[in-house]
C-alpha positions in Angstrom: 124.1 177.1 110.1 124.6 178.7 106.7 123.6 182.3 106.0 123.8 184.3 102.9 124.5 187.5 104.1 123.6 189.7 100.7 120.5 187.7 100.6 119.9 188.1 104.6 120.5 191.8 104.3 118.1 192.4 101.5 115.3 190.7 103.4 116.2 192.9 106.7 116.4 196.2 104.6 113.3 195.7 102.3 110.8 193.8 104.6 111.6 195.2 108.2 113.3 198.4 107.5 116.8 197.2 108.1 117.1 196.6 111.9 120.1 195.8 113.7 119.9 192.0 114.6 122.1 190.4 116.8 123.7 187.6 115.0 124.4 184.9 117.9 120.5 185.5 119.0 119.2 184.8 115.8 121.6 181.7 114.9 120.6 180.4 118.8 117.0 180.7 118.3 116.6 179.0 114.9 118.9 176.0 115.9 116.2 175.7 119.0 117.5 172.3 120.9 120.0 171.6 118.2 123.3 171.7 118.7 124.6 174.5 116.6 128.1 173.0 115.2 129.1 176.6 113.6 127.8 179.4 111.7 128.9 180.1 108.5 128.7 184.0 107.2 129.1 184.2 103.7 130.0 187.9 102.0 131.8 190.3 100.0 134.0 193.2 101.1 132.2 196.2 99.7 134.0 197.8 96.8 136.6 200.5 97.1 139.0 202.2 94.0 142.5 202.1 94.7 142.1 205.5 95.9 139.3 205.4 97.9 137.1 208.1 98.6 135.9 208.9 102.1 132.9 207.2 102.0 134.4 204.1 100.7 136.7 203.9 103.2 134.1 204.5 106.1 132.1 201.9 104.3 135.3 199.7 104.3 136.2 200.1 108.1 132.5 199.2 109.3 132.5 196.4 107.1 136.0 195.1 108.7 134.6 195.7 112.4 131.4 194.2 111.4 133.6 190.8 110.3 135.9 191.3 113.3 132.7 191.5 115.6 131.2 188.2 113.9 134.5 185.9 114.2 134.7 186.9 117.7 131.0 185.5 118.6 131.7 181.8 119.5 131.5 179.0 116.6 131.1 181.6 114.3 133.2 182.3 111.1 133.0 184.7 108.1 133.3 182.9 104.4 134.7 186.1 102.4 134.1 185.7 98.2 134.9 189.2 96.2 133.3 191.9 94.5 133.1 192.3 90.8 132.1 195.4 88.5 129.2 194.6 86.5 128.6 198.1 84.2 126.2 200.4 85.4 122.4 200.6 86.2 120.5 202.9 83.9 121.0 205.9 86.6 124.9 205.6 85.7 125.9 204.1 89.0 128.1 201.2 89.3 126.8 197.7 89.5 128.5 195.0 91.1 127.8 191.3 91.6 129.3 189.0 94.6 131.7 186.2 93.3 132.7 183.1 95.1 130.3 183.2 98.1 127.9 181.0 97.0 130.6 178.5 96.0 132.2 178.7 99.2 128.6 177.8 100.7 127.8 174.9 98.5 131.6 173.7 99.1 131.1 174.2 103.0 127.6 171.9 103.1 128.5 169.2 100.7 132.2 169.0 102.6 130.6 168.8 106.4 127.2 166.6 105.0 129.3 164.0 103.6 132.2 164.3 106.3 129.7 163.4 108.4 129.9 166.1 110.5 126.8 167.5 110.6 123.2 166.1 110.7 121.5 169.1 110.0 122.1 171.9 107.7 119.9 175.2 108.3 120.5 177.4 105.9 119.3 181.0 105.1 119.1 181.7 101.1 116.9 182.1 98.5 119.1 181.3 95.8 118.6 178.6 93.3 122.4 178.1 92.8 122.3 176.1 96.4 119.8 173.5 95.0 122.8 171.4 93.9 124.8 171.2 97.4 121.4 171.0 99.3 120.7 167.9 97.2 123.9 166.6 97.8 123.9 167.3 101.3 120.4 165.3 101.5 122.2 162.3 99.7 124.6 162.4 102.6 121.8 161.7 104.8 121.5 165.3 106.4 118.1 167.2 107.1 118.2 170.6 105.1 116.0 173.4 106.9 115.9 176.9 104.7 115.1 179.9 106.4 113.7 182.5 103.6 111.6 185.5 103.3 107.9 185.7 101.6 108.7 188.6 100.0 112.2 188.7 99.0 112.4 185.8 95.8 113.1 182.5 96.7 113.8 179.8 94.3 110.7 177.6 94.0 113.3 174.4 93.2 115.2 175.3 96.2 112.1 175.6 98.7 110.9 172.2 97.2 114.5 170.7 98.0 114.7 171.3 101.6 113.3 169.1 103.8 111.6 171.7 105.9 110.8 175.4 105.1 110.3 178.4 107.3 109.7 182.0 106.4 111.6 184.6 108.6 109.0 186.7 110.3 108.9 190.2 112.1 108.6 188.4 115.4 111.8 186.2 114.6 113.5 188.8 113.8 112.2 191.1 116.8 113.4 188.9 118.8 116.8 188.8 117.9 117.3 192.6 117.6 120.7 194.2 119.4 119.9 195.0 123.0 
């Protein structure tokens, strides 16, 4: 299972009001009867100035705790890219972009497919950048499922390339909430 956390976090925030999700439950639910080799979660650490503000320090500490917790779950691995400053928004607030996370996910899905480590890849994303990796996985004989939002943009090209498509719905998120 491959989770683009930037995408999934946007879906949770915009569509479901930022519920706390138990990632282990979420992975197990989506995998169903299929044995889960591993859940890979792709993200970036938050931006922090060389002399961080108290808010930046708190955000970074929370992120580190989150990564620590995920990495302690059975068969979980967090893969980190980096954040790049990309100017400012119209309101003057800084604009950042994740770098490297898409490449990490693409390499992992391709490598695991061609090494015959997996027979099924489940992706949680909507980004068209993953189209070549999905195509490559399918060429290696891997079934590719996608879980996506009906409301947060998901690439038509990516959806068409995947073997099976499942929208992320409220019942799914509610059943994976934190106890």
